[in-house]
C-alpha positions as CSV (number, residue, x, y, z in Angstrom):
1,M,47.2,-2.4,34.2
2,T,48.4,-1.0,37.6
3,T,51.8,-1.7,39.0
4,A,50.0,-3.8,41.6
5,A,49.2,-6.2,38.8
6,I,52.9,-6.6,38.0
7,E,54.8,-9.1,40.2
8,A,58.5,-10.0,40.3
9,V,59.4,-13.7,40.4
10,T,62.5,-14.7,42.3
11,T,63.9,-18.1,43.2
12,S,67.2,-19.2,44.8
13,A,67.1,-22.2,42.4
14,A,68.2,-19.9,39.6
15,P,71.1,-17.4,39.6
16,A,70.5,-14.0,41.1
17,P,70.4,-11.2,38.5
18,V,73.7,-9.6,37.6
19,G,72.0,-6.2,37.0
20,P,68.9,-4.1,37.7
21,Y,66.3,-6.6,36.6
22,N,64.3,-9.6,37.8
23,Q,64.5,-13.2,37.0
24,A,61.0,-12.9,35.7
25,V,57.9,-10.7,35.8
26,K,54.3,-11.7,35.9
27,A,51.9,-9.3,34.2
28,G,48.5,-9.7,32.7
29,G,48.5,-13.5,32.8
30,V,51.9,-13.7,31.1
31,L,55.3,-14.6,32.5
32,Y,58.3,-12.8,31.0
33,C,61.5,-14.6,31.9
34,S,64.8,-12.7,31.6
35,G,67.6,-14.3,29.7
36,Q,69.6,-17.0,31.5
37,I,73.2,-17.9,31.0
38,A,75.1,-20.8,32.5
39,L,75.5,-19.5,36.0
40,D,75.5,-21.9,39.0
41,P,72.7,-20.6,41.3
42,A,74.6,-21.4,44.4
43,T,77.9,-19.8,43.5
44,G,77.2,-17.4,40.7
45,A,80.1,-18.9,38.7
46,M,79.9,-19.9,35.1
47,V,79.7,-23.6,34.5
48,G,80.7,-25.7,31.5
49,G,84.2,-24.5,31.0
50,G,83.3,-23.3,27.5
51,D,81.4,-26.5,26.6
52,V,78.2,-25.2,24.9
53,E,76.3,-28.4,25.7
54,A,77.1,-28.1,29.4
55,E,76.2,-24.4,29.3
56,T,72.9,-25.1,27.6
57,R,71.9,-27.7,30.2
58,Q,72.5,-25.2,33.0
59,V,70.7,-22.4,31.1
60,L,67.7,-24.7,30.6
61,A,67.8,-25.8,34.3
62,N,67.9,-22.1,35.3
63,L,64.9,-21.3,33.1
64,K,63.0,-24.3,34.4
65,A,63.6,-23.2,38.0
66,V,62.2,-19.7,37.3
67,L,59.2,-21.2,35.4
68,T,58.5,-23.6,38.4
69,E,58.7,-20.8,40.9
70,A,56.1,-18.9,38.9
71,G,53.8,-22.0,38.8
72,C,54.5,-22.7,35.1
73,S,56.0,-25.6,33.1
74,P,58.0,-25.6,29.8
75,Q,54.8,-26.6,28.0
76,Q,53.3,-23.1,28.8
77,V,56.2,-21.3,27.1
78,V,55.0,-19.6,23.9
79,R,58.1,-17.7,22.8
80,T,61.8,-18.0,23.3
81,T,64.9,-16.2,22.1
82,V,68.2,-18.1,21.8
83,F,71.4,-16.1,21.7
84,L,74.5,-17.9,20.6
85,A,78.1,-16.6,20.5
86,D,78.7,-19.0,17.6
87,L,75.9,-20.0,15.3
88,G,78.0,-23.1,14.6
89,D,76.7,-24.4,18.0
90,F,73.1,-24.3,16.7
91,A,72.7,-28.1,16.3
92,K,74.1,-28.9,19.7
93,V,71.9,-26.3,21.5
94,N,68.9,-27.2,19.4
95,A,69.1,-30.9,20.4
96,L,69.1,-30.0,24.2
97,Y,66.4,-27.3,23.7
98,A,64.2,-29.9,22.0
99,E,64.4,-32.1,25.2
100,M,62.8,-29.3,27.2
101,F,60.5,-27.6,24.6
102,G,59.9,-30.3,22.0
103,A,56.8,-32.0,23.5
104,G,53.4,-30.7,22.4
105,V,53.3,-27.3,20.7
106,S,56.9,-26.0,20.6
107,P,57.3,-22.3,21.3
108,A,57.8,-19.7,18.6
109,R,61.5,-18.9,18.6
110,A,64.2,-16.7,17.3
111,C,67.9,-17.7,17.3
112,V,70.6,-15.2,16.6
113,E,74.4,-15.1,16.8
114,V,75.7,-12.2,18.9
115,A,79.1,-10.6,19.2
116,A,79.3,-11.4,22.9
117,L,77.3,-12.5,25.9
118,P,77.7,-11.7,29.6
119,K,80.5,-13.4,31.5
120,G,81.8,-15.0,28.2
121,A,78.8,-17.2,27.9
122,R,78.2,-19.2,24.7
123,V,74.4,-19.4,25.0
124,E,71.6,-17.3,26.6
125,I,67.9,-18.1,26.4
126,D,64.9,-16.1,27.5
127,C,61.2,-17.0,27.3
128,I,57.6,-15.9,27.6
129,A,55.0,-18.2,29.1
130,V,51.2,-18.1,29.5
131,L,50.1,-18.4,33.2
132,G,47.3,-20.5,34.3
């Protein structure tokens, strides 16, 4: 695969990256979405005030915006990783996650508790989708 076959995906409907990476990258018929935290796309500020459900809604909205920009839908997602600052939040996050990814064939997934997430986030989710 040449670098010409690798394309960055960028949308103002999701937060700008906070480091040297892209919101997503298309390569070989696959979309690789970077992890999203609960940043407001317009302001770059964290939303939710520490409420994991509010954060999860924003994270999923951010991911959906990136998928949409790439011409994908949540139904094309084949793999996700969910990072939680507290695994005790699993049930709350899982219920909201199921609203977006529960129809049809749900993606393969890993869910892990981590010591910390950027900007004090309680949840981060990344995904891989099949294009086309």
